[in-house]
PAPAZA-201224 format. One record per residue (C-alpha): residue number from 1; residue in one letter; x, y, z. Coordinates in Angstrom, 3 decimals, decimal comma. Each point is the difference from the previous one (the first is absolute). Layout:
% PAPAZA-201224
+-----+----+----------+----------+----------+
:   i : aa :     east :    north :       up :
+-----+----+----------+----------+----------+
: NUM :  A :        X :        Y :        Z :
...
+-----+----+----------+----------+----------+
//
This chain:
% PAPAZA-201224
+-----+----+----------+----------+----------+
:   i : aa :     east :    north :       up :
+-----+----+----------+----------+----------+
:   1 :  M :   -0,009 :    0,017 :    0,022 :
:   2 :  Q :    2,848 :    2,407 :    0,771 :
:   3 :  L :    1,576 :   -0,592 :   -3,390 :
:   4 :  A :   -3,311 :    0,654 :   -1,758 :
:   5 :  S :   -0,429 :    3,344 :    1,719 :
:   6 :  A :    3,663 :    1,069 :   -0,055 :
:   7 :  S :   -0,535 :    2,376 :   -2,925 :
:   8 :  I :   -2,918 :    1,868 :    1,514 :
:   9 :  L :    1,973 :    2,681 :    1,875 :
:  10 :  P :    2,442 :    0,868 :   -2,849 :
:  11 :  M :   -2,843 :    0,225 :   -2,546 :
:  12 :  T :   -2,146 :    2,051 :    2,352 :
:  13 :  L :    2,895 :    2,336 :    0,691 :
:  14 :  K :    0,616 :    0,334 :   -3,688 :
:  15 :  A :   -3,645 :    0,990 :   -0,550 :
:  16 :  A :    0,170 :    2,482 :    2,850 :
:  17 :  M :    3,102 :    1,597 :   -1,467 :
:  18 :  E :   -1,467 :    0,140 :   -3,525 :
:  19 :  L :   -3,122 :    1,732 :    1,446 :
:  20 :  E :    2,284 :    2,236 :    2,079 :
:  21 :  L :   -1,933 :   -0,824 :    3,161 :
:  22 :  L :    2,918 :    0,606 :    2,294 :
:  23 :  E :    0,600 :    3,412 :   -1,615 :
:  24 :  I :   -3,686 :    0,898 :    0,398 :
:  25 :  I :    0,117 :   -0,804 :    3,699 :
:  26 :  K :    3,371 :    1,758 :    0,373 :
:  27 :  G :   -1,480 :    3,099 :   -1,715 :
:  28 :  M :   -2,503 :    0,345 :    2,796 :
:  29 :  G :    2,754 :    0,889 :    2,436 :
:  30 :  L :    2,172 :   -1,596 :    2,648 :
:  31 :  G :   -1,966 :   -2,400 :    2,150 :
:  32 :  A :   -3,183 :    0,414 :   -2,059 :
:  33 :  Q :   -2,722 :   -2,657 :    0,117 :
:  34 :  I :   -2,211 :   -0,130 :   -3,068 :
:  35 :  S :   -3,143 :   -2,008 :   -0,823 :
:  36 :  T :   -0,422 :   -2,244 :   -2,971 :
:  37 :  A :   -2,670 :    2,340 :   -1,368 :
:  38 :  E :    2,427 :    2,936 :    0,121 :
:  39 :  I :    2,693 :   -1,946 :   -1,804 :
:  40 :  A :   -2,495 :   -1,201 :   -2,617 :
:  41 :  T :   -0,900 :    3,580 :   -0,916 :
:  42 :  L :    3,625 :    0,652 :   -0,803 :
:  43 :  L :    0,355 :   -2,962 :   -2,347 :
:  44 :  P :   -0,688 :    0,326 :   -3,769 :
:  45 :  S :   -2,452 :   -2,889 :   -0,062 :
:  46 :  K :   -3,590 :    0,545 :    1,239 :
:  47 :  N :   -1,003 :   -3,629 :   -0,572 :
:  48 :  L :   -1,896 :   -1,630 :    2,913 :
:  49 :  Q :    2,222 :   -3,062 :   -0,307 :
:  50 :  S :    3,126 :    2,082 :    0,417 :
:  51 :  S :   -1,143 :    1,180 :    3,428 :
:  52 :  I :   -0,575 :   -3,583 :    1,119 :
:  53 :  M :    3,473 :   -0,917 :   -1,160 :
:  54 :  L :    1,402 :    3,078 :    1,749 :
:  55 :  I :   -1,461 :   -1,253 :    3,300 :
:  56 :  C :    1,680 :   -3,420 :   -0,538 :
:  57 :  I :    3,340 :    1,615 :   -0,831 :
:  58 :  L :   -0,032 :    2,266 :    3,036 :
:  59 :  R :   -1,061 :   -2,763 :    2,382 :
:  60 :  L :    2,691 :   -2,352 :   -1,192 :
:  61 :  L :    2,687 :    2,679 :    0,251 :
:  62 :  A :   -1,166 :    0,816 :    3,537 :
:  63 :  S :    0,082 :   -3,695 :    0,927 :
:  64 :  Y :    3,697 :   -0,087 :   -0,957 :
:  65 :  S :    0,631 :    3,254 :    1,960 :
:  66 :  I :    0,835 :    2,016 :   -3,120 :
:  67 :  L :   -2,951 :    2,240 :    0,799 :
:  68 :  T :   -1,505 :    0,883 :    3,344 :
:  69 :  C :   -3,722 :   -0,483 :    0,510 :
:  70 :  S :   -2,156 :    1,736 :    2,567 :
:  71 :  H :   -3,706 :   -0,522 :    0,617 :
:  72 :  V :   -2,300 :    2,983 :    0,343 :
:  73 :  D :   -3,699 :    0,157 :    0,846 :
:  74 :  G :   -1,987 :    1,451 :   -2,844 :
:  75 :  E :   -2,989 :    2,305 :    0,300 :
:  76 :  D :   -2,317 :   -2,825 :   -1,021 :
:  77 :  G :    1,304 :   -2,273 :    2,780 :
:  78 :  K :    2,175 :   -2,067 :   -2,292 :
:  79 :  V :    3,690 :   -0,428 :    0,622 :
:  80 :  G :    2,268 :    1,322 :   -2,719 :
:  81 :  R :    3,666 :   -0,602 :   -0,725 :
:  82 :  R :    2,640 :    2,683 :   -0,535 :
:  83 :  Y :    3,403 :   -0,815 :   -1,425 :
:  84 :  G :    3,402 :    1,654 :    0,480 :
:  85 :  L :    3,592 :   -0,737 :   -0,852 :
:  86 :  A :    1,937 :   -2,312 :    2,287 :
:  87 :  P :    3,704 :    0,708 :    0,672 :
:  88 :  V :    1,027 :   -2,683 :   -2,531 :
:  89 :  C :   -1,330 :    2,265 :   -2,784 :
:  90 :  K :    3,190 :    2,110 :    0,337 :
:  91 :  I :    1,797 :   -2,897 :   -1,752 :
:  92 :  L :   -2,619 :   -0,022 :   -2,805 :
:  93 :  D :    0,209 :    3,778 :   -0,670 :
:  94 :  P :    1,304 :    0,556 :   -3,561 :
:  95 :  E :    0,713 :    3,707 :    0,788 :
:  96 :  R :    2,660 :   -1,096 :    2,473 :
:  97 :  G :    1,630 :   -2,088 :   -2,689 :
:  98 :  R :   -0,283 :   -3,136 :    2,117 :
:  99 :  C :   -2,141 :   -3,060 :   -0,457 :
: 100 :  L :    0,416 :   -3,448 :    1,385 :
: 101 :  H :    1,300 :   -2,153 :   -2,882 :
: 102 :  G :   -1,187 :    2,540 :   -2,573 :
: 103 :  R :   -3,621 :    0,629 :   -0,902 :
: 104 :  P :   -2,004 :   -3,203 :   -0,114 :
: 105 :  D :   -1,094 :    0,735 :   -3,552 :
: 106 :  T :    3,538 :    0,258 :   -1,312 :
: 107 :  H :    1,467 :   -3,139 :    1,606 :
: 108 :  E :    1,493 :   -2,364 :   -2,514 :
: 109 :  P :    0,941 :   -3,557 :    0,900 :
: 110 :  R :    3,667 :   -0,777 :    0,035 :
: 111 :  E :    1,595 :   -2,286 :   -2,513 :
: 112 :  G :   -0,474 :   -3,627 :    0,764 :
: 113 :  P :   -1,162 :   -3,393 :   -1,243 :
: 114 :  W :   -3,657 :    1,082 :    0,109 :
: 115 :  R :    0,498 :    2,639 :   -2,694 :
: 116 :  Q :   -0,571 :   -1,018 :   -3,580 :
: 117 :  E :    2,765 :    0,755 :   -2,457 :
: 118 :  E :   -1,259 :    1,891 :   -3,011 :
: 119 :  A :    0,564 :   -1,794 :   -3,308 :
+-----+----+----------+----------+----------+
//
């Protein structure tokens, strides 16, 4: 089971970086906590499916402590989630010129027996 789900975090992190989710949260200020709805308004897609996927991405990143997650009581009595940057995001900040093992979307496998030689 662990092998089957081993690619979930890198692929989710890749999607988050392509959508610039970390930059959106960072743009709200130091220590800011932002709701999924607020993030969704800043994304180019207004598709209902994209907001559902956004919730999944944010929850997964929070479960790996890449984002912080706090619960707030809404006006309607429902509990909402607000997300912020965890300290590990300093490593993932492209403006600082640092990123752990490069960006996930630019990682190329090393040479080895698993690579096919081009004919």
